[in-house]
N, C-alpha and C positions, 0 to 999 in steps of 0.2 A: 229718514224714511218722508217723515212728514214735508220735509222741504222739498224733496223729491217730487212729491204729491202736488204738492202746492205749484211749483213749478210747470207740473204737466197741466196744471187745470189753466194755469194762466196762456200757454202753449195755445189750448184748445179755445178759451177765449177769445185771444188774438183774432185765431182763425173764424171764428163762429161771428165774430163783430165786427172786425178791421177787414179781413179778407175775403170773405165768402161774398157778404153785402155787396164788393164793388168789382162784382162782373167776373171773379176767379173761381172757375168750375174746374180746372184741370185737376183731376184727383192725384197726379203727380207732385205736383206742386202742394195742395192742402196738405194730403198724408207727409211729405215731406216736412213742412212747418209745423206738423204737430208731434215731431220728435226731435228733431234739431234745436239743439239749446241754447237759443238767442242771448243768452245773459256770458256764455261764453268767449263769444267774439267781440265784446266790449264790455268796459268796467262800469255797467249801467246802474246797478245794485236792481231795486225796486221796479226799478223805468224801464227795464229789457226787455217789456212786453207793451210799452207803451205806444199810444199812437204818433209815435214823435221818432225825427232823426237822433240818432247816439252818437255822441260828438268821442272821436279818437284821437283828436288832439291836431294842433297844427294847421286848423282850418280842413280837418279831413271827418266826414260824417259817416254812419251804416245808414244807408235809408231807412225809411220809415217801411214797417210789415207789409202795408197794402203797396206800397211804389212797388219794392224789392218783388211781390208777387204778380204782378200785372208788369213788369219788364221781362220776369222767367214767363207769364204765360204768351208774352207776344214771340218770345225766342222758342218755346216748344210748339207751339202752333204751327210747325213747318217741319216738325218730329226731326230735329238735327243730331247727327251722330257727334259733331263735334264742335265748341262753343270756344271763343275767346273773350275771358272777362277783362278787361282794361278797366284799368283803378279799382282793384279787387279789393283794397281795404285788409281787413282780418279775416276775410274770406268767405262770409254769411251766404251772399248770394250764391258763388262759385262751388261751396259746399250743398247748398239748396240744390243745382242743378247736378252735379257729382250725387246726389240721394235718388234724384228721378232718373237716373242711369243714364247719363251723357258723360262722354269724354271731353271736360273740360281742361284750359290751361288758364290759370287764374296772373294776370300780369299786375304786379305791384312797383312802384318807384321807388316806394319810401321802404327801407329795410324792417326799420323801427316797428312796422304794423303788421308784420309776418307773427301769426297767431299760433300757438300750438294746435288749435281748437281746429282748423282744418285737417290736417294731416289724421287728428284724432279721430273727426266725424267722417269725413271722406279721404279715406287716404288713396285713390284713385285720382283725385284732382291734381296738376301739376303747377305748382307754384314757382314761378319766375320773376327776376329782375330786371325792370330795363324801362327805358325811358316811353312812356304811357302814349306820348303823340304817333311814336314810331311802330306800336301793336307789337305782335310778336313772329315775325317771317319766319324763321324756321319751323315754328311748328305749324303754317297753314298747309290746305286750304283750309279754311275754317266754314260750316254754314252758317253760322250768326256769330255775330260780335256783337257783344253788350259792352257800352260803355257806364260804368256803375257812377254815376255823378252827373250833373249837368256840365254843360258845352256849348262854349257861342255857335262853333260849327264842328262838322264830323272832319277830323283830320284825312287829307286824301290819301296818306298812304295807307289806310285800310282798305281800300277798293281793292287793292293787287292781292289782299290775304282771304279773300273770299271767293268761297266755289260757286263755279257758275250757278245763279241763281241765287244766292244767295245775300242776306239782308245785315244791315248795321241796327241794333234797336239803341235807343240812345236818348237823352231825354235834351232839347236844348234850351238855353237859357234868352228868357228873353230881352236882358239888359245884361249888364254887367254886375250888378249886384252879386253880393256873395249867397244870397236864398230869394233870387228871383222868381218871379213867375215863369216857369218851365212850360215845355210841351213835349211830351214824349213822342217820338216818330218810330216809322219804320222806314228805313232809307234803303234805297238801294242802288249801286254806281251807275251813271249815263256820261254820257260823252261830256266832259266839262265841270263835272262835280257828283251832284246826288239828287235823284227822285224821293222827296221824302212822302208820306201819309201821315197826318197828324191825329192818335189816336187818343191820348186824353191830358189834361192838364193837369200838373201838380208844383209844388213849390219843391225846388232840390237844392243844394250848395252846392256852385261851381266848384269842380275839382282845382287845386290851386295851381296844378302844372299846366292849366289850359286856358286861365284868367289874362283877359286883356289888359296889355299894358294900359297905364290912362291916359288920353291924349290930351298934347301940350294946348292949353288955350292962352288966349291975349288979354 
């Protein structure tokens, strides 16, 4: 019981010291983060509630609490009914949205990242496996698509999977390094690409599936 109490205290401290001071005021998010066991989604031990990305192996990471919360808030501010999470990893963000009462599809390409914590904590979230850059057309349309990790650009294929007025929430990497400074954006499809609004800056690891091949130089 003491361990469970200690974890509950860590979750409260995470919300009160990392999340709420960073402009996250949606009670659906803060309430879910107070009960969702972050330690169940990554083998991080005492670091599970640190202000840091958590390694999942193979160049994959679970985003730090503040970034997860702010991305979730950007998604929820339009009161969506249906969300696709691209690059869901072990499922923490997808579970968070599920606990907030949203219908969620969690898309992951690497089957090794599947965690029983997702089904245990948010049984209504649909976990699917497929190419991240292709999205999940069979579940569309989505009111919001979140890309959980930095990408050099938003895949064009996602535009057709949005409902009218839908948005993509993503982190665009400023350069090709794995942990480059990026900018969290809200994007809407327009003729020939995306119209983006920059919301906040953050450091996030690039999803390996989206990493650009190194350019050849003489």
